[in-house]
N, C-alpha and C positions, 0 to 999 in steps of 0.2 A: 261067798263073796269075800275075798281076804280083804285085811285091812286097809290095804293100798289102796284096793278097788273101791271101798266104803268111803273112805275119805276124800277119793278124786266126783265121786259120785256125788256126794256133799257139795262142794265145791262148786260141782256144775249145778244143783239145786241153789245154790246159793248164788250162782250169774243168772241164773234165771228168776228167781224171785227180785232180783235187783233190775232188771230189765224191765221184770212185768210192774212193779214200784214207777219205774222212771217212765215207762210208757203211758201207762196210767195218770199219772202224775203231770205229764205233759198234757195231756188228753182236757184236762180238770183245769190246769192253767192257761192254756193257750186258744184252744177250741170249744171249751163247753161243752162237750158232749153228754147225751144222758147216759144212765148207766152200762146201756147197752155198747154203746160206741166205748165208754171209757173201758170197761173190763177189756171188750174186744180189742184196741189198741194196746192194750197193757199184755195181752195174751199173746198176739203178733210181733210185738217187741221182744218179748218174752224167748219166744221160739222159735222165730225166724230164722235166725243166724245158725240153731243148732240142726234146723231143719236142713237150709243150705248147705252146712258141711255134712252133713249124713249123704246129700245128694251125691256131692263133690267125690266123696267117700265110695258111694255105691253101697254104702249101708243102708240096706233099704228091708222093710220101712222104719222110716228115720226113730230115732230112739222115743220120740215125744209118743210117737202112736203103739210103740212097744211098752213102755213106762208109765203108768196112770201117774206116777206122782210129780213128772213134767205138767202135765196139764193141769192136778189140784195145785201145785206150787203157782202158777201162773196165774189160775184164777185167784186164787188168796190174794196174792198181791196187788189184782185189779180192783176185787173186791174190796181190801184195804184203804185203798189209794180213793176208791169212790165214796165210802163212808167214812173217812179225815178227810174229806175233801174242804171242808170251809177252813181248816186250821192249814192247810197245803198250800191253798192259792197264793199266799206271799212269800211261799219259800223258794226260791229261783235253785239255792245253792246245793239243797237235797236234791233235787233231781241230775244235778250236775254230777255230785258225788256218789250218787247211784248207779249211773250211767257208767263212770268210771271204773266202778266195781266190777261192773258185768263186762265191761270191755277188756277189762285187764284178765279176769277170769275167763272167758270164751277163747281169748288168743292163745292162751296156753293150753286149756286142753284140745283145744281144737287140733295145735300142732303137733301135742301127743298122740291123739286118736290116730291122724294123720300116717305118725310114724311108728305107730305100734301094726298099722297096715303096710307098713313097706313102701310106701311113697319115700320118695327121695327129699332132701332134706330142702330145697329151693320149693320144691311144691308143697311140701307140710307147711312153710312159711307160711306161706299163698293160702291154705286152707285154713291155716290159724287165725290170719289177718281177717279173712271176708268172714269167718265165721263172728269173729268179735263185733266186725263193722254193720252186719247186714242186718239184724235185729232194728237199731237203731236208722238204719236206711229206709226199711220198710216203714220206720214208723214217721219218720219226717217226709216220705212220698204220701201216705196216708193222711196227713193232716197239709199236704201241698206247699212243704217247704222243701228250698234245697237242701239237700243232708246235710248235717254236719260235717262228717267225713268229706266232703267238698267245700266246707266254707269257715270253719268255725277254728279253732286253736287246735296247739297239736291233737289231731284224733286217730288218725291211723298211722302216724310215726309210731307213738305210743304201744299202739298194736303191735306194728312191726318188729320192734325192740322186743318186746316180750315173746313172740313167735322165735326169734331168734335164739334170744337167751334158752328159751324153752328146749328147742332144736340141738343147741349146743350141750346144755346140760345134759340131753338123754344121749348125744353123740358120746358124751365118758361113761356111762352107765346109770345116770342119777336122774330119776323121773318119778319119785313118789310126791309126797305134800310138800320136803320142805322144797324141792328144786320148785315145787308148781307154786307154790305161794313167796318165793323168790322174784321168780320171773313176774308175776301178777304183783307183785307188790313195788316192782319198777316201773313195770308201765302205769300203775296208779300213780306213782308219784309225777313221773311223766308229764302226764295228764294234767295232773291238778297244779304242777308248774307253767303250764299252759296258758292253763285258765287263771291263775294267780298273776299271772306279768302280761298277759294279753300277746302270748306269745304265737306265730302263724307258720307253717311251712312257708318257702318262699314261692312271691307271686312274680306274676310279669311284671316288669318294668314300667313302671307309669299307670299299674292299677291302683285302684283304691284301698289304701291299706286299712282304713277304718273299718268297713263293714264286716 
């Protein structure tokens, strides 16, 4: 495996771990599941977006089932959140930060993977965005909440921005670690600015903007 491929794999595993922690911490903080529920929610959050991505790309079986490291990292994230649950229950910001990390990484790598398979730019951006929001959407559905992507601070928009930047850099021949980190960092910053200032995508006139 080349250095380039290794670094992108590391980023993918970092995103997987971040989403696993996020999903498991959400289970601990909001729905108080047992160890099976906590770990399961963490793993679905971590692996769901990547599985959706690979299905859309016809890259089957999904990487989750070809590389044991994805399952191991997702499991480790879920177990870590469960073991540290007492200290995590009151920490809402780490949940948001970890979700933003996973969102950023998956948006970029999903786009790169689609372009590597000769998808069109628009289609690749769609794949990257869906890959980014997929795990969080599965998480929210499993705990019977309206998915964050449909209701909360800027969420899909940062993923779209990152996917668009990744596609642009790729078209100029830059699709290594620096390009990936730059696009992911932009997504992370936009997402966290949205959280900090309670920014939302436009809503219908007259709708309640406080929720």
